[in-house]
C-alpha positions in Angstrom: 46.2 -56.7 -118.9 44.2 -53.5 -119.4 41.1 -51.8 -118.2 38.5 -53.4 -120.4 37.8 -56.4 -118.3 37.5 -54.1 -115.3 35.2 -51.8 -117.2 32.9 -54.6 -118.3 32.7 -55.9 -114.8 31.8 -52.4 -113.6 29.1 -52.1 -116.3 27.5 -55.3 -115.0 27.6 -53.8 -111.5 26.0 -50.6 -112.9 23.0 -52.3 -114.5 20.7 -50.2 -112.4 21.8 -47.0 -114.1 19.5 -47.6 -117.0 16.4 -47.3 -114.8 17.9 -44.3 -113.0 18.6 -42.5 -116.2 15.0 -43.0 -117.3 13.7 -41.5 -114.1 16.2 -38.7 -114.1 18.0 -39.3 -110.8 21.5 -40.0 -112.0 22.7 -36.7 -110.6 21.5 -37.7 -107.1 22.5 -41.3 -107.0 25.3 -41.6 -109.6 28.3 -41.2 -107.3 27.0 -43.8 -104.9 26.3 -46.2 -107.6 29.8 -45.9 -109.0 31.3 -46.3 -105.5 29.2 -49.5 -104.9 30.2 -51.0 -108.3 33.9 -50.3 -107.6 33.8 -51.8 -104.1 32.6 -55.1 -105.7 35.7 -55.4 -107.9 38.6 -57.5 -106.5 42.0 -55.8 -105.9 43.7 -58.7 -107.7 42.7 -61.5 -110.0 44.2 -64.9 -110.4 44.1 -66.9 -113.6 43.6 -70.7 -113.7 44.4 -72.7 -116.8 41.5 -74.5 -118.6 41.0 -75.5 -122.2 38.9 -74.7 -125.3 36.0 -76.8 -124.0 35.3 -74.1 -121.4 34.1 -71.6 -124.1 30.4 -71.1 -124.3 30.6 -70.1 -128.0 33.6 -72.2 -129.1 33.3 -71.3 -132.8 33.5 -67.5 -132.2 36.3 -67.6 -129.6 38.4 -70.1 -131.7 37.8 -68.1 -134.8 39.2 -65.0 -133.2 42.1 -66.9 -131.8 43.0 -68.5 -135.1 43.0 -65.1 -136.8 45.5 -63.8 -134.2 47.7 -66.9 -134.5 47.9 -66.2 -138.2 49.2 -62.7 -137.4 52.2 -64.2 -135.5 50.8 -64.5 -132.0 51.6 -67.5 -129.9 49.0 -69.2 -127.6 49.5 -68.7 -123.9 46.5 -70.6 -122.8 42.8 -70.3 -122.1 42.1 -69.2 -118.5 39.3 -68.8 -116.0 39.5 -65.7 -113.8 38.9 -67.0 -110.3 37.4 -63.8 -109.0 35.0 -63.3 -111.9 32.9 -66.5 -112.5 31.9 -67.0 -116.1 34.7 -64.8 -117.6 37.3 -66.5 -119.8 40.4 -65.1 -121.4 42.8 -66.7 -123.8 46.2 -64.9 -123.7 48.6 -64.7 -126.6 52.0 -63.1 -127.2 53.8 -61.9 -130.3 57.4 -61.8 -129.1 58.7 -60.3 -132.4 56.3 -57.3 -132.3 56.3 -57.2 -128.4 52.5 -57.3 -128.3 50.0 -59.2 -126.2 46.6 -60.2 -127.3 43.6 -61.4 -125.4 40.4 -63.1 -126.4 37.7 -62.5 -123.9 34.3 -64.2 -123.3 31.9 -62.6 -120.8 28.5 -64.0 -119.9 26.8 -60.7 -120.6 29.2 -58.7 -122.8 30.0 -61.6 -125.2 33.3 -62.1 -126.9 35.9 -59.6 -128.1 39.6 -59.3 -128.5 42.3 -56.8 -127.4 45.8 -56.2 -128.7 48.0 -54.5 -126.0 51.3 -52.7 -126.3 53.2 -52.1 -123.0 55.9 -49.3 -123.2 59.1 -49.3 -121.2 58.1 -46.0 -119.6 55.2 -47.7 -117.9 52.4 -46.5 -120.2 50.4 -48.8 -122.5 48.0 -48.7 -125.5 45.1 -51.0 -126.2 43.3 -51.7 -129.5 40.1 -53.5 -129.0 36.9 -54.7 -130.8 34.9 -53.9 -127.6 32.6 -50.9 -127.7 33.3 -47.8 -125.7 32.1 -48.1 -122.1 31.6 -44.4 -121.1 34.2 -44.5 -118.4 37.3 -42.2 -118.5 40.5 -43.9 -119.5 43.5 -44.2 -117.2 46.0 -41.5 -118.0 48.8 -42.7 -120.3 46.8 -45.9 -121.0 44.5 -45.1 -123.9 42.2 -47.5 -125.5 41.2 -47.4 -129.2 37.8 -48.9 -129.7 37.1 -50.5 -133.0 33.9 -52.6 -132.7 33.2 -54.8 -135.7 36.9 -54.9 -136.8 38.3 -58.3 -137.7 41.3 -59.5 -135.7 43.8 -59.2 -138.6 42.6 -55.6 -139.4 42.9 -54.8 -135.7 46.5 -56.1 -135.6 47.4 -54.1 -138.8 45.9 -51.0 -137.3 47.9 -51.5 -134.1 51.2 -51.9 -136.0 50.3 -48.8 -138.0 49.2 -46.5 -135.2 51.5 -47.4 -132.3 53.7 -44.5 -131.2 57.4 -45.1 -131.9 58.5 -45.8 -128.3 60.4 -48.7 -126.8 58.2 -51.6 -125.9 58.4 -54.1 -123.0 58.9 -57.8 -124.0 55.8 -59.9 -124.5 56.2 -63.7 -124.1 53.9 -66.7 -123.5 55.5 -67.6 -120.2 55.1 -64.1 -118.8 51.6 -63.4 -120.1 49.7 -64.6 -117.1 51.9 -62.7 -114.7 51.8 -59.5 -116.7 48.0 -59.8 -117.0 47.5 -60.2 -113.2 49.9 -57.3 -112.4 48.4 -55.0 -115.0 44.9 -55.7 -113.6 46.1 -54.8 -110.1 47.6 -51.6 -111.2 44.6 -50.6 -113.3 42.0 -51.3 -110.6 44.1 -49.5 -108.0 44.0 -46.4 -110.2 40.3 -46.8 -110.8 39.5 -47.1 -107.1 41.6 -44.1 -106.3 40.1 -42.1 -109.2 36.5 -43.2 -108.5 33.6 -43.1 -110.9 32.1 -39.6 -111.4 28.5 -38.8 -111.8 29.3 -37.8 -115.4 30.8 -41.2 -116.1 27.8 -43.0 -114.6 25.6 -41.0 -116.9 27.8 -41.8 -119.9 27.7 -45.5 -119.0 23.9 -45.4 -118.8 23.7 -43.8 -122.3 26.0 -46.4 -123.8 24.0 -49.2 -122.3 20.7 -47.7 -123.5 22.1 -47.0 -127.0 
């Protein structure tokens, strides 16, 4: 649905940058590391429905989900991502506000949630409890990072700060399709754009912070 899942996957692929930063060879090896990490990411993902028993930390994931449900979101199901073993995502939709939400669980990055607005002009905006990654955002698809923010507060901030532009519909029956299509568009841009030496260095600094 947005770049964050891609970015976290790339961060895992770039685990070696921490050591490289320490020995000062990011400038030499950075671009090659970024290219290798990107080459390991699938061009498309496919979601497979599962249930709440799949969560590793059920209390945390269900706590986030319950908070979002109380904000008017409707459950669109917990899913495994076939191409990313260990990654789970529970999709939600708020048809009235035309917003999607996603609760993620990643074996290394842990759990976080996104609230995503998709505009009719093809752009989007994501509000997330995930920390910044250090990678450049996709043009016209900004992400607002708010680590430590509770889901309700994130929803209220989304409603308050969204630009006044027409939104695409968001429904539970189109959530999986829209997620998979958005991923394909995002990773296609990222692979075309590449990962610069500067971005690799920024990723390393975020990971060592």
